[in-house]
C-alpha positions as CSV (number, residue, x, y, z in Angstrom):
1,M,0.0,0.0,0.1
2,T,1.3,3.4,-0.8
3,I,2.0,5.7,2.0
4,A,0.0,8.9,2.2
5,A,1.9,12.1,2.4
6,S,-0.1,12.9,5.5
7,A,1.8,10.1,7.2
8,L,5.0,11.5,6.8
9,R,4.7,14.6,9.3
10,G,6.6,15.6,12.5
11,S,10.0,14.9,13.3
12,L,11.8,12.8,10.8
13,V,15.5,11.9,11.8
14,A,18.1,11.8,9.0
15,V,19.8,9.1,10.8
16,V,23.7,8.7,10.8
17,T,25.0,5.4,9.2
18,P,27.1,4.0,12.2
19,M,30.5,2.4,11.6
20,H,33.1,0.8,13.5
21,R,35.8,2.5,15.0
22,G,38.5,4.2,12.5
23,L,38.7,6.6,9.6
24,A,39.1,5.1,6.2
25,P,37.5,4.9,2.8
26,D,35.7,1.8,3.5
27,T,35.1,1.8,7.5
28,E,33.1,-1.1,8.3
29,L,29.6,-0.4,8.9
30,D,28.1,-1.2,12.4
31,W,25.0,-3.2,12.2
32,D,24.5,-3.8,15.9
33,A,24.6,0.1,16.5
34,L,22.2,0.6,13.6
35,T,19.9,-1.7,15.6
36,R,20.4,0.4,19.0
37,L,19.7,3.7,16.9
38,V,16.6,2.4,15.3
39,E,15.1,1.4,18.8
40,F,16.3,4.6,20.4
41,H,14.4,6.7,17.9
42,V,11.1,4.3,18.0
43,E,11.2,4.5,21.5
44,A,11.7,8.4,21.7
45,G,8.6,9.1,19.7
46,T,10.7,10.0,16.4
47,D,7.8,10.0,13.6
48,G,9.9,8.6,10.7
49,I,13.4,7.3,9.8
50,V,15.4,8.8,7.0
51,A,17.9,6.2,6.0
52,V,21.2,6.9,4.1
53,G,20.4,10.3,3.4
54,T,23.3,12.8,3.1
55,T,23.6,12.7,6.9
56,G,23.9,9.0,6.4
57,E,27.0,9.4,4.3
58,S,25.3,8.5,1.1
59,A,28.3,9.7,-1.0
60,T,30.8,7.2,0.4
61,L,28.5,4.1,0.7
62,N,28.5,1.9,-2.5
63,E,25.2,0.9,-4.0
64,Q,25.1,-2.6,-2.4
65,E,25.9,-1.1,1.0
66,H,23.5,1.6,0.3
67,I,20.4,-0.4,-0.2
68,G,21.5,-2.9,2.4
69,V,21.1,-0.3,5.1
70,V,17.7,0.7,3.8
71,Q,16.5,-2.9,3.6
72,R,18.0,-3.4,7.3
73,V,16.3,-0.2,8.9
74,V,12.9,-1.4,7.1
75,Q,13.7,-4.8,8.9
76,L,14.2,-3.2,12.2
77,V,11.5,-0.7,12.1
78,R,8.7,-3.5,11.3
79,G,6.3,-1.0,10.4
80,R,6.2,1.2,13.5
81,V,7.3,4.3,11.9
82,P,7.7,5.4,8.0
83,V,11.1,4.6,6.6
84,I,12.3,6.9,3.7
85,A,15.2,6.2,1.7
86,G,17.8,8.7,0.4
87,T,18.1,7.7,-3.2
88,G,19.7,11.0,-4.8
89,A,22.6,11.4,-6.9
90,N,24.3,13.6,-9.2
91,S,23.9,10.8,-11.9
92,T,20.2,10.5,-13.2
93,T,21.1,6.7,-13.8
94,E,22.7,6.2,-10.2
95,A,19.4,8.0,-8.7
96,L,17.2,5.7,-10.8
97,R,19.1,2.4,-9.6
98,L,19.0,3.5,-6.1
99,T,15.3,4.3,-6.1
100,R,14.5,1.0,-7.6
101,G,16.5,-0.7,-5.0
102,A,15.1,1.3,-2.1
103,K,11.4,0.1,-3.4
104,E,12.5,-3.5,-3.7
105,A,14.0,-3.1,-0.1
106,G,10.5,-1.9,1.4
107,A,11.0,1.7,1.9
108,D,7.9,3.8,2.2
109,A,9.1,6.8,0.5
110,C,12.4,8.1,-1.3
111,L,14.2,11.4,-0.8
112,L,16.2,12.8,-3.7
113,V,18.7,15.5,-3.3
114,T,19.3,17.8,-6.1
115,P,22.0,16.5,-8.4
116,Y,25.3,18.1,-6.9
117,Y,28.4,19.6,-8.6
118,N,27.4,19.6,-12.0
119,K,24.8,22.5,-11.5
120,P,22.1,21.4,-13.7
121,T,19.5,24.3,-15.0
122,Q,15.8,24.4,-13.6
123,E,14.9,22.6,-17.0
124,G,17.6,19.9,-16.1
125,L,16.2,19.6,-12.7
126,L,12.6,19.1,-13.9
127,R,13.7,16.5,-16.5
128,H,15.7,14.5,-13.9
129,F,13.2,14.3,-11.4
130,Q,10.4,13.7,-13.7
131,L,12.1,10.8,-15.3
132,I,12.7,9.1,-11.9
133,A,9.1,9.6,-10.7
134,E,7.7,8.4,-13.9
135,S,10.1,5.2,-13.7
136,V,9.6,4.1,-10.1
137,A,6.4,3.8,-8.5
138,I,7.2,5.1,-5.0
139,P,6.4,8.2,-3.5
140,Q,9.2,10.7,-3.7
141,I,10.4,13.7,-2.0
142,L,12.5,16.6,-3.6
143,Y,15.4,17.8,-1.5
144,N,16.9,21.3,-2.1
145,V,19.9,22.1,-0.2
146,P,22.1,24.8,-2.2
147,G,24.5,25.1,0.7
148,R,25.7,21.6,-0.1
149,T,25.0,21.0,-3.7
150,A,25.7,24.4,-5.5
151,C,22.3,24.2,-7.0
152,D,19.2,25.7,-6.0
153,M,15.8,24.3,-7.2
154,L,13.5,27.5,-7.5
155,P,10.0,27.5,-6.1
156,E,8.4,27.6,-9.5
157,T,10.3,24.3,-10.3
158,V,9.0,22.7,-7.3
159,A,5.5,23.9,-8.4
160,R,6.0,22.3,-11.8
161,L,7.0,19.1,-10.2
162,A,4.2,19.0,-7.6
163,W,1.7,17.7,-10.2
164,V,4.2,14.8,-11.3
165,P,2.6,11.4,-10.3
166,N,4.7,10.0,-7.5
167,I,6.3,13.3,-6.3
168,I,4.5,14.1,-3.1
169,G,6.6,16.7,-1.6
170,V,9.8,18.7,-1.1
171,K,12.5,19.0,1.8
172,E,13.6,22.7,1.6
173,A,16.9,23.3,3.3
174,T,17.5,26.8,2.4
175,G,16.5,28.3,5.7
176,D,14.5,31.0,3.5
177,L,11.2,31.1,5.3
178,E,9.6,33.2,2.8
179,R,9.6,30.2,0.6
180,V,7.0,28.2,2.9
181,G,4.0,30.4,1.9
182,R,5.1,30.5,-1.7
183,I,5.4,26.6,-2.3
184,R,2.3,26.1,-0.3
185,G,0.4,28.4,-2.3
186,D,1.5,27.0,-5.7
187,C,1.4,23.3,-4.7
188,G,-1.6,23.1,-2.5
189,D,-2.2,21.7,0.9
190,G,-1.8,18.2,-0.1
191,F,1.9,18.6,-1.0
192,L,4.4,17.7,1.8
193,L,6.4,20.6,2.8
194,L,9.4,19.7,5.0
195,S,12.1,21.8,6.6
196,G,15.7,20.7,6.2
197,D,17.0,23.3,8.5
198,D,16.6,22.6,12.3
199,A,17.4,26.3,13.3
200,T,14.4,27.6,11.3
201,A,11.9,24.5,11.6
202,R,9.8,26.0,14.4
203,E,8.9,28.9,12.4
204,F,8.6,26.7,9.2
205,M,6.0,24.8,10.7
206,L,4.4,27.5,12.3
207,R,3.9,29.1,8.7
208,G,2.4,26.0,7.4
209,G,5.1,23.4,6.9
210,D,4.3,19.7,7.9
211,G,7.5,18.7,9.6
212,V,11.3,18.8,9.8
213,I,14.0,16.2,8.2
214,S,16.3,16.6,11.2
215,V,19.8,16.3,12.0
216,T,19.2,17.6,15.6
217,A,16.8,14.6,16.2
218,N,19.7,12.2,16.1
219,V,20.6,13.4,19.7
220,A,17.4,14.9,21.0
221,P,14.7,12.7,19.4
222,R,11.8,13.3,22.1
223,A,12.6,17.0,22.1
224,M,12.4,17.5,18.4
225,H,9.3,15.1,18.4
226,D,7.6,17.4,20.9
227,L,8.6,20.5,19.2
228,C,6.9,19.2,16.2
229,V,3.7,18.4,17.8
230,R,3.6,21.7,19.4
231,A,4.4,23.7,16.3
232,L,2.1,21.8,14.3
233,A,-0.7,22.4,16.5
234,G,-0.1,26.3,16.3
235,D,1.4,26.4,19.8
236,A,3.9,29.0,19.1
237,A,5.0,29.5,22.8
238,G,5.1,25.7,23.6
239,A,7.3,25.1,20.6
240,A,9.5,27.9,21.6
241,A,10.3,26.8,25.0
242,I,11.4,23.5,23.6
243,D,13.5,25.3,21.0
244,E,14.9,27.3,23.5
245,K,16.5,24.5,25.5
246,I,17.9,22.7,22.5
247,G,18.7,25.6,20.1
248,T,22.2,25.5,20.7
249,L,22.4,22.0,19.3
250,H,20.9,23.3,16.0
251,R,24.2,25.3,15.6
252,A,26.9,23.1,17.4
253,L,25.8,20.0,15.3
254,F,27.3,22.0,12.2
255,L,30.4,23.3,13.9
256,E,32.1,21.1,11.1
257,S,30.5,19.6,8.2
258,N,27.6,17.4,9.0
259,P,27.6,14.6,10.1
260,I,31.0,14.9,12.0
261,P,29.6,16.7,15.2
262,C,26.7,14.5,15.1
263,K,28.5,11.2,15.2
264,W,30.9,12.8,18.0
265,A,27.7,13.5,20.0
266,L,26.2,10.1,19.4
267,N,29.7,8.3,20.4
268,R,30.0,10.8,23.6
269,M,26.3,9.3,24.5
270,G,27.5,5.7,24.0
271,L,25.3,4.9,21.2
272,I,27.9,4.4,18.3
273,E,31.6,3.9,18.0
274,A,33.9,6.5,16.4
275,G,33.7,5.6,12.7
276,L,33.7,7.9,10.0
277,R,34.4,7.3,6.1
278,L,37.1,9.6,4.7
279,P,37.3,12.5,3.3
280,L,35.3,13.1,6.7
281,T,37.5,13.2,9.8
282,W,36.7,13.2,13.5
283,L,35.7,16.4,15.3
284,S,38.5,18.6,16.0
285,D,39.7,19.2,19.6
286,R,38.7,22.8,19.6
287,H,34.9,22.1,19.0
288,Q,34.5,19.2,21.4
289,P,34.0,21.5,24.4
290,E,31.3,23.7,22.8
291,L,29.3,20.8,21.3
292,E,29.6,18.9,24.9
293,A,28.1,22.0,26.5
294,S,25.3,22.2,24.2
295,L,24.6,18.4,25.0
296,R,24.5,19.1,28.7
297,A,22.5,22.3,28.1
298,A,19.9,20.1,26.5
299,G,19.9,17.8,29.3
300,I,21.3,14.9,27.1
301,L,24.4,14.0,29.0
302,N,24.1,13.4,32.6
303,L,27.6,13.8,33.7
304,V,29.0,12.9,37.1
């Protein structure tokens, strides 16, 4: 059964891909830690799990590993929350293969980042996403993050794609809150509108967004879930109170390139080993005190 866009609201974690200790081009994936992370999120109220998105180091996993992680997350979740597979690529052919693989693995939907580095035109973006949507019958969410891709998918392009079958929404990670009303007005109430920027997610939802695909939820899943509940109910004061407690995390988790700080925090919490794939490196010593202070301020670390 095809999942409805309305089921993909709230706090959707862009979960890291845990790896065994070490830094290498092929650091070994840690399946036991992945099991811990999935249970951590389900028990904390996370509304959905995005597997092998860009936070999941998708650019460094080969296709077999990529689909293997998606399949394992689907198996671990057991239908308790939706699973969205990151299947974007800067090659249309690769994005097609990953999207087909995610469907076969049992994902509920796919998240496709705009092609990075090659900087397609708006017409190129339209043709890229339309071809994938028409080729693979699975709900698909567009992902616009120009700060990482050097490619900005404009609201008018999103509006043209909103009417393509299988395209059900967009993750907008520009931090430009003016786009919320514009995309909502052009695409209609049934089009899923998700924030990709934790720092502005509260206001994004208060302006009519449906939720957030969150990095912060990796370390503060309950707080992000509760924030979304408040914001989606229009409780601005209640959402602000939660956001104030975890607000420093939104910045601290980007002290270096994502997911470097996030993996350091999860390791500090005892949930994963200190593993990353090159060219990413472990969080530098100078940033560790600030991130730890943010974890303490949010009540995440109970230190002696």
